[in-house]
PDB file as gemmi writes it, atoms N, CA and C in Angstrom:
CRYST1    1.000    1.000    1.000  90.00  90.00  90.00 P 1                      
ATOM      1  N   MET A   1       0.852  -1.176   0.000  1.00  0.00           N  
ATOM      2  CA  MET A   1       0.000   0.000   0.000  1.00  0.00           C  
ATOM      3  C   MET A   1       0.897   1.237   0.000  1.00  0.00           C  
ATOM      4  N   THR A   2       0.542   2.197  -0.815  1.00  0.00           N  
ATOM      5  CA  THR A   2       1.252   3.470  -0.776  1.00  0.00           C  
ATOM      6  C   THR A   2       0.619   4.345   0.284  1.00  0.00           C  
ATOM      7  N   GLY A   3       0.841   5.620   0.186  1.00  0.00           N  
ATOM      8  CA  GLY A   3       0.365   6.519   1.224  1.00  0.00           C  
ATOM      9  C   GLY A   3      -1.128   6.425   1.505  1.00  0.00           C  
ATOM     10  N   ARG A   4      -1.483   6.606   2.757  1.00  0.00           N  
ATOM     11  CA  ARG A   4      -2.880   6.580   3.195  1.00  0.00           C  
ATOM     12  C   ARG A   4      -3.503   7.965   3.033  1.00  0.00           C  
ATOM     13  N   VAL A   5      -2.687   9.010   3.035  1.00  0.00           N  
ATOM     14  CA  VAL A   5      -3.156  10.387   2.945  1.00  0.00           C  
ATOM     15  C   VAL A   5      -2.980  10.867   1.512  1.00  0.00           C  
ATOM     16  N   GLN A   6      -4.016  11.465   0.953  1.00  0.00           N  
ATOM     17  CA  GLN A   6      -3.931  12.045  -0.379  1.00  0.00           C  
ATOM     18  C   GLN A   6      -4.101  13.545  -0.266  1.00  0.00           C  
ATOM     19  N   ARG A   7      -3.157  14.293  -0.780  1.00  0.00           N  
ATOM     20  CA  ARG A   7      -3.236  15.754  -0.729  1.00  0.00           C  
ATOM     21  C   ARG A   7      -4.253  16.255  -1.738  1.00  0.00           C  
ATOM     22  N   LEU A   8      -5.132  17.119  -1.282  1.00  0.00           N  
ATOM     23  CA  LEU A   8      -6.133  17.689  -2.169  1.00  0.00           C  
ATOM     24  C   LEU A   8      -5.822  19.138  -2.507  1.00  0.00           C  
ATOM     25  N   THR A   9      -5.160  19.847  -1.594  1.00  0.00           N  
ATOM     26  CA  THR A   9      -4.787  21.243  -1.819  1.00  0.00           C  
ATOM     27  C   THR A   9      -3.360  21.442  -1.332  1.00  0.00           C  
ATOM     28  N   ALA A  10      -2.813  22.592  -1.594  1.00  0.00           N  
ATOM     29  CA  ALA A  10      -1.468  22.973  -1.136  1.00  0.00           C  
ATOM     30  C   ALA A  10      -0.445  21.893  -1.469  1.00  0.00           C  
ATOM     31  N   VAL A  11      -0.414  21.486  -2.720  1.00  0.00           N  
ATOM     32  CA  VAL A  11       0.496  20.411  -3.109  1.00  0.00           C  
ATOM     33  C   VAL A  11       1.853  20.904  -3.603  1.00  0.00           C  
ATOM     34  N   THR A  12       2.085  22.206  -3.543  1.00  0.00           N  
ATOM     35  CA  THR A  12       3.340  22.741  -4.079  1.00  0.00           C  
ATOM     36  C   THR A  12       4.183  23.447  -3.026  1.00  0.00           C  
ATOM     37  N   ARG A  13       3.949  23.144  -1.748  1.00  0.00           N  
ATOM     38  CA  ARG A  13       4.800  23.731  -0.712  1.00  0.00           C  
ATOM     39  C   ARG A  13       6.196  23.118  -0.807  1.00  0.00           C  
ATOM     40  N   PRO A  14       7.222  23.791  -0.263  1.00  0.00           N  
ATOM     41  CA  PRO A  14       8.580  23.252  -0.329  1.00  0.00           C  
ATOM     42  C   PRO A  14       8.685  21.851   0.288  1.00  0.00           C  
ATOM     43  N   LYS A  15       9.473  21.006  -0.362  1.00  0.00           N  
ATOM     44  CA  LYS A  15       9.665  19.626   0.075  1.00  0.00           C  
ATOM     45  C   LYS A  15      10.653  19.569   1.239  1.00  0.00           C  
ATOM     46  N   ILE A  16      10.395  18.680   2.192  1.00  0.00           N  
ATOM     47  CA  ILE A  16      11.279  18.457   3.338  1.00  0.00           C  
ATOM     48  C   ILE A  16      11.658  16.976   3.361  1.00  0.00           C  
ATOM     49  N   GLU A  17      12.949  16.709   3.378  1.00  0.00           N  
ATOM     50  CA  GLU A  17      13.462  15.332   3.382  1.00  0.00           C  
ATOM     51  C   GLU A  17      13.730  14.883   4.818  1.00  0.00           C  
ATOM     52  N   PHE A  18      13.425  13.611   5.112  1.00  0.00           N  
ATOM     53  CA  PHE A  18      13.700  13.022   6.424  1.00  0.00           C  
ATOM     54  C   PHE A  18      13.843  11.511   6.272  1.00  0.00           C  
ATOM     55  N   LEU A  19      14.274  10.837   7.318  1.00  0.00           N  
ATOM     56  CA  LEU A  19      14.389   9.380   7.318  1.00  0.00           C  
ATOM     57  C   LEU A  19      13.396   8.791   8.305  1.00  0.00           C  
ATOM     58  N   PHE A  20      12.768   7.683   7.917  1.00  0.00           N  
ATOM     59  CA  PHE A  20      11.879   6.959   8.809  1.00  0.00           C  
ATOM     60  C   PHE A  20      12.195   5.476   8.678  1.00  0.00           C  
ATOM     61  N   ASP A  21      12.613   4.881   9.784  1.00  0.00           N  
ATOM     62  CA  ASP A  21      13.058   3.475   9.783  1.00  0.00           C  
ATOM     63  C   ASP A  21      14.118   3.233   8.714  1.00  0.00           C  
ATOM     64  N   GLY A  22      15.013   4.208   8.558  1.00  0.00           N  
ATOM     65  CA  GLY A  22      16.114   4.098   7.604  1.00  0.00           C  
ATOM     66  C   GLY A  22      15.746   4.387   6.164  1.00  0.00           C  
ATOM     67  N   GLN A  23      14.480   4.626   5.886  1.00  0.00           N  
ATOM     68  CA  GLN A  23      14.009   4.876   4.529  1.00  0.00           C  
ATOM     69  C   GLN A  23      13.883   6.378   4.296  1.00  0.00           C  
ATOM     70  N   PRO A  24      14.469   6.890   3.209  1.00  0.00           N  
ATOM     71  CA  PRO A  24      14.297   8.317   2.924  1.00  0.00           C  
ATOM     72  C   PRO A  24      12.853   8.603   2.477  1.00  0.00           C  
ATOM     73  N   LEU A  25      12.237   9.582   3.104  1.00  0.00           N  
ATOM     74  CA  LEU A  25      10.890  10.019   2.763  1.00  0.00           C  
ATOM     75  C   LEU A  25      10.895  11.534   2.626  1.00  0.00           C  
ATOM     76  N   SER A  26       9.807  12.075   2.122  1.00  0.00           N  
ATOM     77  CA  SER A  26       9.690  13.531   2.064  1.00  0.00           C  
ATOM     78  C   SER A  26       8.271  13.938   2.415  1.00  0.00           C  
ATOM     79  N   GLY A  27       8.177  15.117   2.984  1.00  0.00           N  
ATOM     80  CA  GLY A  27       6.896  15.745   3.279  1.00  0.00           C  
ATOM     81  C   GLY A  27       6.944  17.148   2.726  1.00  0.00           C  
ATOM     82  N   GLN A  28       6.013  17.953   3.159  1.00  0.00           N  
ATOM     83  CA  GLN A  28       5.985  19.332   2.710  1.00  0.00           C  
ATOM     84  C   GLN A  28       6.053  20.275   3.908  1.00  0.00           C  
ATOM     85  N   GLN A  29       6.591  21.445   3.665  1.00  0.00           N  
ATOM     86  CA  GLN A  29       6.660  22.454   4.715  1.00  0.00           C  
ATOM     87  C   GLN A  29       5.284  22.645   5.326  1.00  0.00           C  
ATOM     88  N   GLY A  30       5.203  22.612   6.658  1.00  0.00           N  
ATOM     89  CA  GLY A  30       3.941  22.762   7.364  1.00  0.00           C  
ATOM     90  C   GLY A  30       3.287  21.450   7.756  1.00  0.00           C  
ATOM     91  N   ASP A  31       3.797  20.314   7.246  1.00  0.00           N  
ATOM     92  CA  ASP A  31       3.256  19.002   7.612  1.00  0.00           C  
ATOM     93  C   ASP A  31       3.608  18.642   9.046  1.00  0.00           C  
ATOM     94  N   THR A  32       2.743  17.872   9.692  1.00  0.00           N  
ATOM     95  CA  THR A  32       3.162  17.185  10.910  1.00  0.00           C  
ATOM     96  C   THR A  32       3.934  15.947  10.475  1.00  0.00           C  
ATOM     97  N   ILE A  33       4.659  15.344  11.418  1.00  0.00           N  
ATOM     98  CA  ILE A  33       5.366  14.107  11.115  1.00  0.00           C  
ATOM     99  C   ILE A  33       4.379  13.042  10.647  1.00  0.00           C  
ATOM    100  N   LEU A  34       3.230  12.938  11.307  1.00  0.00           N  
ATOM    101  CA  LEU A  34       2.233  11.931  10.943  1.00  0.00           C  
ATOM    102  C   LEU A  34       1.738  12.122   9.514  1.00  0.00           C  
ATOM    103  N   THR A  35       1.410  13.344   9.137  1.00  0.00           N  
ATOM    104  CA  THR A  35       0.951  13.610   7.774  1.00  0.00           C  
ATOM    105  C   THR A  35       2.012  13.215   6.761  1.00  0.00           C  
ATOM    106  N   ALA A  36       3.251  13.570   7.024  1.00  0.00           N  
ATOM    107  CA  ALA A  36       4.326  13.252   6.092  1.00  0.00           C  
ATOM    108  C   ALA A  36       4.510  11.740   5.945  1.00  0.00           C  
ATOM    109  N   ILE A  37       4.497  11.014   7.057  1.00  0.00           N  
ATOM    110  CA  ILE A  37       4.672   9.562   6.983  1.00  0.00           C  
ATOM    111  C   ILE A  37       3.500   8.918   6.257  1.00  0.00           C  
ATOM    112  N   LEU A  38       2.273   9.285   6.617  1.00  0.00           N  
ATOM    113  CA  LEU A  38       1.107   8.662   5.988  1.00  0.00           C  
ATOM    114  C   LEU A  38       0.929   9.076   4.536  1.00  0.00           C  
ATOM    115  N   SER A  39       1.572  10.149   4.109  1.00  0.00           N  
ATOM    116  CA  SER A  39       1.563  10.519   2.696  1.00  0.00           C  
ATOM    117  C   SER A  39       2.458   9.594   1.876  1.00  0.00           C  
ATOM    118  N   ASN A  40       3.368   8.905   2.561  1.00  0.00           N  
ATOM    119  CA  ASN A  40       4.323   8.021   1.898  1.00  0.00           C  
ATOM    120  C   ASN A  40       4.066   6.535   2.136  1.00  0.00           C  
ATOM    121  N   ARG A  41       3.479   6.208   3.269  1.00  0.00           N  
ATOM    122  CA  ARG A  41       3.297   4.812   3.675  1.00  0.00           C  
ATOM    123  C   ARG A  41       1.864   4.560   4.099  1.00  0.00           C  
ATOM    124  N   GLY A  42       1.484   3.309   4.120  1.00  0.00           N  
ATOM    125  CA  GLY A  42       0.127   2.943   4.515  1.00  0.00           C  
ATOM    126  C   GLY A  42      -0.108   2.942   6.001  1.00  0.00           C  
ATOM    127  N   ALA A  43       0.960   2.949   6.794  1.00  0.00           N  
ATOM    128  CA  ALA A  43       0.801   2.887   8.254  1.00  0.00           C  
ATOM    129  C   ALA A  43       1.990   3.544   8.929  1.00  0.00           C  
ATOM    130  N   LEU A  44       1.787   3.895  10.183  1.00  0.00           N  
ATOM    131  CA  LEU A  44       2.839   4.500  10.991  1.00  0.00           C  
ATOM    132  C   LEU A  44       3.708   3.435  11.648  1.00  0.00           C  
ATOM    133  N   ARG A  45       3.054   2.394  12.183  1.00  0.00           N  
ATOM    134  CA  ARG A  45       3.793   1.353  12.895  1.00  0.00           C  
ATOM    135  C   ARG A  45       2.922   0.117  13.048  1.00  0.00           C  
ATOM    136  N   ALA A  46       3.536  -0.962  13.519  1.00  0.00           N  
ATOM    137  CA  ALA A  46       2.803  -2.193  13.817  1.00  0.00           C  
ATOM    138  C   ALA A  46       2.153  -2.066  15.193  1.00  0.00           C  
ATOM    139  N   ALA A  47       1.007  -2.692  15.364  1.00  0.00           N  
ATOM    140  CA  ALA A  47       0.340  -2.732  16.666  1.00  0.00           C  
ATOM    141  C   ALA A  47       1.151  -3.591  17.624  1.00  0.00           C  
ATOM    142  N   GLU A  48       1.054  -3.299  18.910  1.00  0.00           N  
ATOM    143  CA  GLU A  48       1.814  -4.035  19.912  1.00  0.00           C  
ATOM    144  C   GLU A  48       1.271  -5.437  20.158  1.00  0.00           C  
ATOM    145  N   PHE A  49      -0.042  -5.643  19.997  1.00  0.00           N  
ATOM    146  CA  PHE A  49      -0.664  -6.889  20.430  1.00  0.00           C  
ATOM    147  C   PHE A  49      -1.374  -7.647  19.323  1.00  0.00           C  
ATOM    148  N   GLY A  50      -0.987  -7.437  18.092  1.00  0.00           N  
ATOM    149  CA  GLY A  50      -1.625  -8.152  17.000  1.00  0.00           C  
ATOM    150  C   GLY A  50      -0.977  -7.800  15.679  1.00  0.00           C  
ATOM    151  N   PRO A  51      -1.495  -8.346  14.594  1.00  0.00           N  
ATOM    152  CA  PRO A  51      -0.880  -8.138  13.276  1.00  0.00           C  
ATOM    153  C   PRO A  51      -1.287  -6.824  12.597  1.00  0.00           C  
ATOM    154  N   GLU A  52      -2.169  -6.066  13.223  1.00  0.00           N  
ATOM    155  CA  GLU A  52      -2.670  -4.848  12.597  1.00  0.00           C  
ATOM    156  C   GLU A  52      -1.588  -3.781  12.488  1.00  0.00           C  
ATOM    157  N   GLN A  53      -1.825  -2.847  11.592  1.00  0.00           N  
ATOM    158  CA  GLN A  53      -0.969  -1.683  11.430  1.00  0.00           C  
ATOM    159  C   GLN A  53      -1.688  -0.475  12.021  1.00  0.00           C  
ATOM    160  N   ARG A  54      -0.939   0.428  12.622  1.00  0.00           N  
ATOM    161  CA  ARG A  54      -1.502   1.617  13.262  1.00  0.00           C  
ATOM    162  C   ARG A  54      -1.194   2.846  12.414  1.00  0.00           C  
ATOM    163  N   ALA A  55      -2.135   3.803  12.417  1.00  0.00           N  
ATOM    164  CA  ALA A  55      -1.966   5.019  11.624  1.00  0.00           C  
ATOM    165  C   ALA A  55      -2.395   6.262  12.381  1.00  0.00           C  
ATOM    166  N   GLY A  56      -2.330   6.227  13.700  1.00  0.00           N  
ATOM    167  CA  GLY A  56      -2.802   7.346  14.504  1.00  0.00           C  
ATOM    168  C   GLY A  56      -4.249   7.120  14.891  1.00  0.00           C  
ATOM    169  N   PHE A  57      -4.668   7.717  15.989  1.00  0.00           N  
ATOM    170  CA  PHE A  57      -6.034   7.507  16.464  1.00  0.00           C  
ATOM    171  C   PHE A  57      -6.752   8.836  16.675  1.00  0.00           C  
ATOM    172  N   CYS A  58      -6.345   9.599  17.694  1.00  0.00           N  
ATOM    173  CA  CYS A  58      -7.103  10.814  18.027  1.00  0.00           C  
ATOM    174  C   CYS A  58      -6.670  12.016  17.181  1.00  0.00           C  
ATOM    175  N   LEU A  59      -5.443  12.018  16.712  1.00  0.00           N  
ATOM    176  CA  LEU A  59      -4.883  13.080  15.866  1.00  0.00           C  
ATOM    177  C   LEU A  59      -4.829  14.448  16.544  1.00  0.00           C  
ATOM    178  N   MET A  60      -4.817  14.456  17.891  1.00  0.00           N  
ATOM    179  CA  MET A  60      -4.720  15.729  18.617  1.00  0.00           C  
ATOM    180  C   MET A  60      -3.814  15.628  19.839  1.00  0.00           C  
ATOM    181  N   GLY A  61      -3.000  14.581  19.920  1.00  0.00           N  
ATOM    182  CA  GLY A  61      -2.024  14.470  20.988  1.00  0.00           C  
ATOM    183  C   GLY A  61      -2.546  13.976  22.316  1.00  0.00           C  
ATOM    184  N   ALA A  62      -3.731  13.362  22.344  1.00  0.00           N  
ATOM    185  CA  ALA A  62      -4.299  12.899  23.607  1.00  0.00           C  
ATOM    186  C   ALA A  62      -4.114  11.402  23.844  1.00  0.00           C  
ATOM    187  N   CYS A  63      -3.794  10.640  22.815  1.00  0.00           N  
ATOM    188  CA  CYS A  63      -3.622   9.193  22.987  1.00  0.00           C  
ATOM    189  C   CYS A  63      -2.138   8.841  22.830  1.00  0.00           C  
ATOM    190  N   GLN A  64      -1.831   7.585  22.752  1.00  0.00           N  
ATOM    191  CA  GLN A  64      -0.447   7.139  22.591  1.00  0.00           C  
ATOM    192  C   GLN A  64      -0.234   6.404  21.280  1.00  0.00           C  
ATOM    193  N   ASP A  65      -1.112   6.586  20.326  1.00  0.00           N  
ATOM    194  CA  ASP A  65      -1.069   5.792  19.109  1.00  0.00           C  
ATOM    195  C   ASP A  65      -0.029   6.262  18.097  1.00  0.00           C  
ATOM    196  N   CYS A  66       0.416   7.487  18.178  1.00  0.00           N  
ATOM    197  CA  CYS A  66       1.301   8.000  17.125  1.00  0.00           C  
ATOM    198  C   CYS A  66       2.722   8.290  17.609  1.00  0.00           C  
ATOM    199  N   TRP A  67       3.139   7.691  18.730  1.00  0.00           N  
ATOM    200  CA  TRP A  67       4.516   7.908  19.176  1.00  0.00           C  
ATOM    201  C   TRP A  67       5.500   7.401  18.117  1.00  0.00           C  
ATOM    202  N   VAL A  68       6.528   8.198  17.856  1.00  0.00           N  
ATOM    203  CA  VAL A  68       7.697   7.789  17.078  1.00  0.00           C  
ATOM    204  C   VAL A  68       8.920   8.209  17.883  1.00  0.00           C  
ATOM    205  N   TRP A  69      10.067   7.694  17.522  1.00  0.00           N  
ATOM    206  CA  TRP A  69      11.298   7.998  18.246  1.00  0.00           C  
ATOM    207  C   TRP A  69      12.329   8.563  17.294  1.00  0.00           C  
ATOM    208  N   ARG A  70      13.085   9.534  17.789  1.00  0.00           N  
ATOM    209  CA  ARG A  70      14.276   9.968  17.061  1.00  0.00           C  
ATOM    210  C   ARG A  70      15.295   8.847  17.178  1.00  0.00           C  
ATOM    211  N   GLU A  71      16.191   8.748  16.237  1.00  0.00           N  
ATOM    212  CA  GLU A  71      17.196   7.684  16.296  1.00  0.00           C  
ATOM    213  C   GLU A  71      18.013   7.745  17.573  1.00  0.00           C  
ATOM    214  N   GLU A  72      18.217   8.952  18.124  1.00  0.00           N  
ATOM    215  CA  GLU A  72      18.997   9.069  19.364  1.00  0.00           C  
ATOM    216  C   GLU A  72      18.172   8.765  20.606  1.00  0.00           C  
ATOM    217  N   GLY A  73      16.853   8.504  20.448  1.00  0.00           N  
ATOM    218  CA  GLY A  73      16.058   8.028  21.565  1.00  0.00           C  
ATOM    219  C   GLY A  73      14.910   8.883  22.031  1.00  0.00           C  
ATOM    220  N   ALA A  74      14.857  10.172  21.708  1.00  0.00           N  
ATOM    221  CA  ALA A  74      13.763  11.028  22.170  1.00  0.00           C  
ATOM    222  C   ALA A  74      12.444  10.605  21.518  1.00  0.00           C  
ATOM    223  N   ARG A  75      11.380  10.574  22.306  1.00  0.00           N  
ATOM    224  CA  ARG A  75      10.054  10.181  21.817  1.00  0.00           C  
ATOM    225  C   ARG A  75       9.272  11.425  21.413  1.00  0.00           C  
ATOM    226  N   LEU A  76       8.540  11.337  20.301  1.00  0.00           N  
ATOM    227  CA  LEU A  76       7.748  12.453  19.770  1.00  0.00           C  
ATOM    228  C   LEU A  76       6.341  11.985  19.424  1.00  0.00           C  
ATOM    229  N   ARG A  77       5.373  12.878  19.556  1.00  0.00           N  
ATOM    230  CA  ARG A  77       4.021  12.593  19.050  1.00  0.00           C  
ATOM    231  C   ARG A  77       3.978  13.027  17.588  1.00  0.00           C  
ATOM    232  N   ALA A  78       3.807  12.077  16.707  1.00  0.00           N  
ATOM    233  CA  ALA A  78       3.838  12.371  15.275  1.00  0.00           C  
ATOM    234  C   ALA A  78       2.686  13.265  14.831  1.00  0.00           C  
ATOM    235  N   CYS A  79       1.550  13.197  15.548  1.00  0.00           N  
ATOM    236  CA  CYS A  79       0.371  13.969  15.120  1.00  0.00           C  
ATOM    237  C   CYS A  79       0.482  15.453  15.441  1.00  0.00           C  
ATOM    238  N   SER A  80       1.323  15.814  16.390  1.00  0.00           N  
ATOM    239  CA  SER A  80       1.376  17.215  16.807  1.00  0.00           C  
ATOM    240  C   SER A  80       2.775  17.824  16.727  1.00  0.00           C  
ATOM    241  N   THR A  81       3.720  17.110  16.141  1.00  0.00           N  
ATOM    242  CA  THR A  81       5.076  17.621  15.980  1.00  0.00           C  
ATOM    243  C   THR A  81       5.305  17.970  14.524  1.00  0.00           C  
ATOM    244  N   GLN A  82       5.720  19.204  14.278  1.00  0.00           N  
ATOM    245  CA  GLN A  82       5.942  19.637  12.906  1.00  0.00           C  
ATOM    246  C   GLN A  82       7.187  18.989  12.327  1.00  0.00           C  
ATOM    247  N   LEU A  83       7.091  18.585  11.085  1.00  0.00           N  
ATOM    248  CA  LEU A  83       8.211  17.998  10.351  1.00  0.00           C  
ATOM    249  C   LEU A  83       9.279  19.059  10.107  1.00  0.00           C  
ATOM    250  N   HIS A  84      10.528  18.670  10.230  1.00  0.00           N  
ATOM    251  CA  HIS A  84      11.607  19.557   9.790  1.00  0.00           C  
ATOM    252  C   HIS A  84      12.694  18.725   9.135  1.00  0.00           C  
ATOM    253  N   ALA A  85      13.470  19.378   8.301  1.00  0.00           N  
ATOM    254  CA  ALA A  85      14.475  18.695   7.485  1.00  0.00           C  
ATOM    255  C   ALA A  85      15.495  17.968   8.346  1.00  0.00           C  
ATOM    256  N   GLY A  86      15.883  16.803   7.876  1.00  0.00           N  
ATOM    257  CA  GLY A  86      16.954  16.050   8.512  1.00  0.00           C  
ATOM    258  C   GLY A  86      16.537  15.173   9.675  1.00  0.00           C  
ATOM    259  N   LEU A  87      15.252  15.138  10.037  1.00  0.00           N  
ATOM    260  CA  LEU A  87      14.824  14.254  11.119  1.00  0.00           C  
ATOM    261  C   LEU A  87      15.173  12.815  10.766  1.00  0.00           C  
ATOM    262  N   ARG A  88      15.619  12.078  11.768  1.00  0.00           N  
ATOM    263  CA  ARG A  88      15.923  10.656  11.620  1.00  0.00           C  
ATOM    264  C   ARG A  88      15.045   9.945  12.648  1.00  0.00           C  
ATOM    265  N   LEU A  89      13.963   9.350  12.153  1.00  0.00           N  
ATOM    266  CA  LEU A  89      12.925   8.802  13.014  1.00  0.00           C  
ATOM    267  C   LEU A  89      12.819   7.297  12.863  1.00  0.00           C  
ATOM    268  N   ARG A  90      12.220   6.680  13.875  1.00  0.00           N  
ATOM    269  CA  ARG A  90      11.971   5.248  13.835  1.00  0.00           C  
ATOM    270  C   ARG A  90      10.604   4.947  14.423  1.00  0.00           C  
ATOM    271  N   SER A  91      10.010   3.846  13.972  1.00  0.00           N  
ATOM    272  CA  SER A  91       8.680   3.470  14.429  1.00  0.00           C  
ATOM    273  C   SER A  91       8.702   2.689  15.731  1.00  0.00           C  
ATOM    274  N   LYS A  92       9.845   2.153  16.105  1.00  0.00           N  
ATOM    275  CA  LYS A  92       9.978   1.372  17.340  1.00  0.00           C  
ATOM    276  C   LYS A  92      10.964   2.059  18.282  1.00  0.00           C  
ATOM    277  N   ALA A  93      10.736   1.881  19.562  1.00  0.00           N  
ATOM    278  CA  ALA A  93      11.639   2.451  20.563  1.00  0.00           C  
ATOM    279  C   ALA A  93      13.037   1.851  20.417  1.00  0.00           C  
ATOM    280  N   PRO A  94      14.071   2.638  20.615  1.00  0.00           N  
ATOM    281  CA  PRO A  94      15.432   2.095  20.570  1.00  0.00           C  
ATOM    282  C   PRO A  94      15.623   1.041  21.650  1.00  0.00           C  
ATOM    283  N   ASP A  95      16.532   0.121  21.435  1.00  0.00           N  
ATOM    284  CA  ASP A  95      16.849  -0.896  22.440  1.00  0.00           C  
ATOM    285  C   ASP A  95      17.223  -0.220  23.750  1.00  0.00           C  
ATOM    286  N   GLY A  96      16.673  -0.729  24.846  1.00  0.00           N  
ATOM    287  CA  GLY A  96      16.969  -0.191  26.157  1.00  0.00           C  
ATOM    288  C   GLY A  96      16.219   1.068  26.514  1.00  0.00           C  
ATOM    289  N   TRP A  97      15.293   1.508  25.627  1.00  0.00           N  
ATOM    290  CA  TRP A  97      14.557   2.741  25.904  1.00  0.00           C  
ATOM    291  C   TRP A  97      13.557   2.532  27.030  1.00  0.00           C  
ATOM    292  N   LEU A  98      13.526   3.483  27.951  1.00  0.00           N  
ATOM    293  CA  LEU A  98      12.551   3.466  29.050  1.00  0.00           C  
ATOM    294  C   LEU A  98      11.744   4.738  28.991  1.00  0.00           C  
ATOM    295  N   SER A  99      10.448   4.666  29.244  1.00  0.00           N  
ATOM    296  CA  SER A  99       9.590   5.855  29.183  1.00  0.00           C  
ATOM    297  C   SER A  99       9.832   6.769  30.365  1.00  0.00           C  
TER     298      SER A  99                                                      
END                                                                             
């Protein structure tokens, strides 16, 4: 599956490059991390307790469904964090990560 999000307007904003799970992706200036990822992929991450894929739930920073991690370990809410160039993100917590 390709991206879950389809842009209907504002499709010519400047492109922003970032990495997600080692894969180069791009979003647009003004995107949240979640919007940028879902514009490129069908899901944000695998569910913890089953085979399903997760793509965010509340989209306003109140749940825990859209957590992503910077490669160095900091946790971010993908739905409410603005994308910026050079981010190196991962869908799973780094080894040894504690909340």
